[in-house]
C-alpha positions as CSV (number, residue, x, y, z in Angstrom):
1,M,-16.9,-3.8,-8.9
2,L,-16.6,-6.6,-6.3
3,V,-13.1,-7.6,-5.3
4,R,-12.1,-10.0,-2.5
5,A,-9.5,-8.9,0.0
6,S,-7.4,-11.9,-0.9
7,A,-7.3,-10.8,-4.5
8,L,-6.2,-7.3,-3.5
9,K,-3.3,-8.8,-1.4
10,R,-1.9,-10.5,-4.5
11,K,-1.6,-7.3,-6.5
12,E,1.6,-5.2,-6.8
13,V,1.3,-1.6,-5.6
14,I,3.0,1.1,-7.7
15,N,3.4,4.7,-6.8
16,V,2.3,6.9,-9.7
17,C,4.5,9.8,-8.6
18,D,7.9,8.1,-9.0
19,G,7.0,4.8,-10.6
20,R,8.4,2.8,-7.6
21,R,7.1,-0.6,-6.7
22,L,6.0,-0.4,-3.1
23,G,5.3,-4.1,-2.7
24,V,2.1,-6.1,-2.2
25,I,-0.7,-5.2,0.3
26,S,-0.1,-6.8,3.7
27,D,-3.2,-5.5,5.4
28,L,-6.3,-3.4,5.1
29,E,-7.7,-0.8,7.5
30,L,-11.5,-1.0,7.8
31,I,-14.2,1.3,9.1
32,L,-16.6,-0.7,11.2
33,P,-19.6,-1.2,11.3
34,E,-19.9,0.0,7.7
35,G,-17.2,-2.4,6.5
36,R,-15.6,0.3,4.2
37,I,-11.9,0.2,3.4
38,Q,-10.1,3.2,5.0
39,A,-6.6,2.4,3.7
40,V,-4.3,-0.3,2.4
41,V,-1.0,-1.1,4.2
42,V,2.2,-2.1,2.4
43,P,5.4,-3.1,4.2
44,G,7.9,-0.2,4.2
45,P,10.9,0.0,1.9
46,G,13.7,-2.3,2.8
47,S,11.7,-4.3,5.3
48,L,11.8,-8.1,4.7
49,G,9.3,-9.0,7.4
50,G,11.2,-6.8,9.8
51,L,14.2,-9.1,9.9
52,F,17.0,-6.7,9.1
53,R,15.7,-3.4,10.4
54,P,12.4,-2.2,11.6
55,C,10.6,-0.1,9.0
56,Q,7.3,1.7,9.3
57,P,4.7,0.3,6.9
58,I,3.3,2.6,4.2
59,V,-0.4,3.3,4.8
60,V,-2.1,4.5,1.7
61,P,-5.5,6.0,2.2
62,W,-8.2,4.6,0.0
63,C,-8.8,8.0,-1.6
64,N,-5.2,7.8,-2.9
65,I,-5.8,4.7,-5.0
66,R,-6.0,5.8,-8.6
67,K,-6.6,2.6,-10.4
68,I,-7.0,-1.1,-9.6
69,G,-5.9,-3.2,-12.6
70,D,-5.7,-6.9,-13.2
71,D,-2.1,-7.2,-11.9
72,V,-1.3,-3.9,-10.2
73,I,-2.8,-1.1,-8.1
74,I,-1.7,2.4,-9.0
75,V,-1.5,4.7,-6.0
76,D,-0.6,8.3,-5.2
77,A,1.5,7.5,-2.0
78,P,1.3,9.9,0.9
79,R,4.1,12.5,1.4
80,N,5.6,10.7,4.4
81,Y,6.5,7.8,2.1
82,C,8.8,10.1,0.1
83,K,10.5,11.3,3.3
84,Q,11.0,7.7,4.4
85,L,12.7,6.8,1.1
86,E,15.1,9.8,1.4
87,Q,16.2,8.6,4.9
88,N,17.1,5.1,3.5
């Protein structure tokens, strides 16, 4: 399946563990020179461009992506995401 990075950045990211919407992809981590995607980056919970309080972004390794659909990307978010939500 061929997907453009711009198309990925328009899809909503949903955590399969708790059903929470994480947001939309803000960045990709690539492995060069192969050009493989290592991870997707989603702004952290409660961050609105970092205006109100700094929040660490959620980095979801590519191996944690379960399904890429037409409108959403289903992920199994890393454990540090759950700890981050408990603190907020």
